C-alpha positions in Angstrom: 107.4 143.0 328.3 108.5 145.9 325.9 106.4 148.9 325.8 106.3 152.1 323.6 107.6 155.6 324.2 105.7 158.7 323.3 107.7 161.8 322.8 105.5 165.2 322.7 107.0 168.5 322.3 104.9 171.7 323.3 105.6 175.2 322.3 103.6 177.5 324.6 102.5 181.1 324.1 105.0 183.2 326.3 102.2 184.2 328.8 101.3 180.7 329.3 104.7 179.2 330.1 104.6 179.3 333.8 101.1 177.8 334.0 101.9 175.2 331.6 105.1 174.1 333.5 102.8 173.8 336.6 100.3 171.6 334.5 103.2 169.3 333.4 104.3 168.9 337.0 100.7 167.6 337.7 100.7 165.3 334.5 104.0 164.0 335.8 102.4 163.0 339.1 99.0 162.0 337.9 99.7 160.3 334.4 101.3 157.1 335.7 98.0 156.3 337.6 96.3 156.0 334.1 96.0 152.4 332.9 99.0 151.5 330.7 101.1 154.3 331.6 104.5 153.3 333.0 105.9 156.6 333.7 106.5 160.1 332.3 109.4 162.5 332.3 109.1 166.2 331.8 111.9 168.4 330.1 112.0 172.2 329.8 114.0 173.8 327.1 117.3 175.0 328.2 117.2 178.2 326.3 113.5 178.5 325.7 111.1 179.0 328.7 108.2 178.1 326.2 109.5 174.8 325.1 108.4 171.6 326.9 108.9 168.0 326.0 107.3 164.9 327.6 108.8 161.3 327.5 106.1 159.0 328.3 106.1 155.2 328.6 103.3 153.1 327.8 102.3 149.4 327.6 101.1 150.0 324.0 100.1 152.7 321.6 96.4 151.5 321.8 96.4 152.4 325.5 97.9 155.9 324.9 95.4 156.6 322.2 92.6 155.5 324.4 93.8 158.0 327.1 94.2 160.9 324.5 90.6 160.1 323.4 89.4 160.4 326.9 91.3 163.8 327.4 89.8 165.2 324.1 86.3 163.9 325.0 86.4 165.4 328.6 87.2 168.8 327.1 90.6 169.1 328.8 92.4 169.3 325.6 90.8 172.5 324.7 92.1 174.1 327.7 95.6 172.8 327.0 95.5 173.8 323.3 94.6 177.3 324.3 98.0 177.6 326.0 100.0 176.6 322.9 101.5 178.7 320.2 101.5 175.8 317.8 100.3 172.2 317.5 102.3 169.8 319.6 104.6 167.4 317.8 104.4 163.8 318.9 105.7 160.4 317.9 105.9 156.7 319.1 109.5 155.3 319.5 110.6 151.9 320.6 113.9 151.1 322.5 116.5 149.3 320.4 
């Protein structure tokens, strides 16, 4: 069964980089427990301590979107967004 990949790039505020890195370690541990999430990899910018990228694999875009809806509804997204210098960039990809 093929799934979908979600690539998300975050640019944090300088003062938030260390805390955001810790948050992403928690995401890497906990996100695969969410229905439809097959796994997540976390990357840090080699030359930019404020740059982070997530590579998530999901059963479907609908399950990912449902998860994001729950994160926003819970208020957790507001705390994440407060650490960012810009809106995250994200897109769905399929393996060829």
